[in-house]
N, C-alpha and C positions, 0 to 999 in steps of 0.2 A: 571260551566255551560257553554255550548257551545252556543253562540248567533248566529253566522253565519260563513260561509266560502266563499271564493272567489277562483275560479280556473281560473287563467289568464295566459294561455300559450302564447297567441298572444300579440303583442305589443298593438294592438287595444283594447283588453280586459283590459290590464293594465291601459290604458288611460281612457277608459270608466267607468270601475268599481272602480278603485283605485286612479284615478286622477294623475297618473304618467305622468309627462310632456313629450311631444314629444322631447323637448330639451335634457332631461336626456337620453331618449332612443336612440337618434341620436348621442349624444356626447359620452356617457359612455357605452351605450349598455344595453340590458335587463339583462345580467349577470354582475352585478357591485354592488359595495357597495352603490352607489347613488340610484340605482333602488331598492335595498332591503329596504333602509330607506324610500324612497317614497312609496313603497308598504305597509309597516307596518303603516305608517302615514295615508295613504288612507284607509286602513282597519279600523283603529280606527275612522277616520272621518266619514266613511260611515256605521257605526254600533253603537250599544249601548254597545259594549264590553269595559271592563276595561283593558284588556291585549290583545295585538296583536302580531302576529308572521308572518313573511313572509319568503319565500324561493325562491331563484332564482339561477339556476345553470345548469350545463351540466352533466346529469347522464349517457349519452352514449346510445348505444355503439358508436354512431357517433356524429358529431356536434362540436367537439373540435378543437382548433387551438393551435398554439405555445403560443400565449398570454393567451388564455383561454382554457386550456386542459380539457378533460373529467375528471370529479371528482371535478372540481372547483364549490364550492357552497358558496353563501352568505346567511346568516340567519339574518334577521332584527327582533328585538323584542323591545317592549316598553309597559309601563303602560300609561294609559290615563293621559295627562297633564304633562308628563315627557319626556325628550329627548329620541329619539330612539337610540338604540345601534345596532351594526352590527358586526358579526363575519365572518371571511373568513376561509374556510376550503378547503383542497385539499385531497379528499378521494380517496382511491384505490379500485380496484376491478371492477366487472361488474356492469351493471345498477342496479340490485337488491341490491348489496352490497352498492353502493353509496346512493341509496334511504334509505336503512336501517340505515346507518351511519348518514344521514341527519336528520332523525326522532329522533334518539338518541341524537344528538347534539342539536337540537331544544328544546327538552324536558329538557336537561341539562341547556341550557341558560335560559329557562323560570324558572326553579327551582332556579337558582342562582339569577335571578332578583327578584323573590318573597322573597327569603331568605334575600337578601340585604335590602329590603324595609320593612321588618317586618310584623307583623300581621295586620296592618291597611289596607293592600291591600288584594285582593282576593287570 
């Protein structure tokens, strides 16, 4: 069951809705492992969900850099009360292709998380 979702494109929304610290955003950036972890932790903290997932990345067509190219995506995922995990991906293709691959990867990570933790979890 889907309890709620957060759309947090801006840094302010990440801070206000998900409690991502300004320090993480200023030091590591919104597209970072640290931000993905903070986002999923904030989603769980600010909901009644048992499982959380976060996505932060650069889908394109613009916005990339040498250090953070278009297609770079971090996916955070966690079960309530357990440490968050994060996966880094470098997807190829246009904006639509990056977004599609991101959804596929997020669902795969969630499936792996639930499979690892057995039937006691949702």
